[in-house]
C-alpha positions in Angstrom: -35.4 128.6 44.4 -34.3 127.4 41.0 -30.8 128.7 41.5 -30.5 126.8 44.9 -31.7 123.5 43.4 -29.3 123.9 40.4 -26.4 124.5 42.7 -27.2 121.5 44.9 -27.6 119.3 41.8 -24.3 120.5 40.4 -22.5 119.8 43.7 -24.0 116.2 43.8 -22.8 115.5 40.3 -19.4 116.9 41.0 -19.0 114.7 44.1 -20.1 111.6 42.1 -17.7 112.4 39.3 -14.8 112.8 41.8 -15.5 109.4 43.3 -15.8 107.8 39.8 -12.5 109.2 38.5 -10.7 108.3 41.8 -11.9 104.7 41.5 -9.2 102.2 40.8 -11.4 100.5 38.2 -11.5 103.7 36.1 -7.7 104.0 36.2 -7.3 100.3 35.1 -9.9 100.8 32.4 -8.2 104.0 31.1 -4.8 102.2 31.0 -6.3 99.2 29.1 -8.1 101.5 26.7 -5.1 103.6 25.9 -3.0 100.5 25.4 -5.5 99.0 23.0 -5.6 102.2 21.0 -1.8 102.4 20.8 -1.7 98.7 19.8 -4.3 99.1 17.0 -2.5 102.2 15.6 0.8 100.3 15.6 -0.7 97.4 13.8 -2.3 99.7 11.2 1.0 101.5 10.5 3.0 98.2 10.4 0.5 96.8 7.9 0.6 100.0 5.8 4.5 99.9 5.8 4.5 96.3 4.8 2.0 96.7 2.0 3.7 99.8 0.5 7.4 99.4 1.0 8.3 95.7 0.9 8.7 94.1 -2.5 6.1 91.6 -3.7 8.7 89.1 -4.8 12.3 88.5 -3.8 13.7 88.8 -7.4 14.8 92.3 -8.4 14.0 92.1 -12.1 11.9 95.0 -13.3 8.7 94.8 -15.4 7.2 97.6 -17.4 3.7 98.8 -17.2 2.0 101.1 -19.8 -0.8 103.5 -18.9 -3.5 103.6 -21.5 -5.6 106.6 -22.5 -8.5 107.4 -20.2 -7.3 105.2 -17.3 -7.7 106.7 -13.8 -5.9 105.8 -10.6 -8.6 103.2 -9.8 -8.2 101.4 -13.2 -4.4 101.7 -13.0 -4.4 100.1 -9.6 -6.7 97.3 -10.8 -4.3 96.6 -13.8 -1.3 96.6 -11.5 -3.1 94.1 -9.2 -4.1 91.9 -12.1 -0.4 91.7 -13.2 0.6 91.0 -9.6 2.8 94.1 -9.4 1.1 95.4 -6.2 -0.4 93.6 -3.2 -3.4 95.9 -2.5 -5.3 98.3 -4.7 -6.5 100.3 -1.7 -3.0 100.8 -0.3 -1.7 101.8 -3.7 -4.5 104.4 -4.1 -3.9 105.8 -0.6 -0.2 106.1 -1.4 -0.8 107.9 -4.6 -3.3 110.2 -2.9 -0.7 111.0 -0.1 2.1 111.8 -2.6 -0.4 113.8 -4.8 0.7 111.8 -7.9 -2.8 111.3 -9.2 -2.5 113.9 -12.0 1.0 112.9 -12.9 -0.2 109.6 -14.5 -0.6 110.3 -18.2 -1.3 108.1 -21.2 1.7 106.2 -22.6 3.7 106.7 -19.4 5.8 103.7 -18.9 6.4 102.7 -15.3 9.4 100.3 -14.6 8.4 98.5 -11.4 10.4 96.0 -9.5 8.2 92.9 -8.9 
């Protein structure tokens, strides 16, 4: 009895799913959804590239920045932002994390950065 009811219920669900996925609205929705996801990913990567790899100013003079004792990546990024050497603290910290440079910053290191 239970097995027969379960099988009929399964067959009804299967039939309804087939008609739903064959529906032209589902296909349009799926194309729209995938397009939106691709667009959002493209915008995020474009913004990340702009924030990290384009210079803050047009001139090519270099400024120096000294790391003090006890400063972590967060404090270093805050100081760089205060001196207008980077656009975004968050993007700088993500870039440092990706390159695994967090432990390479030591006190009295001098970074020569283009502005």
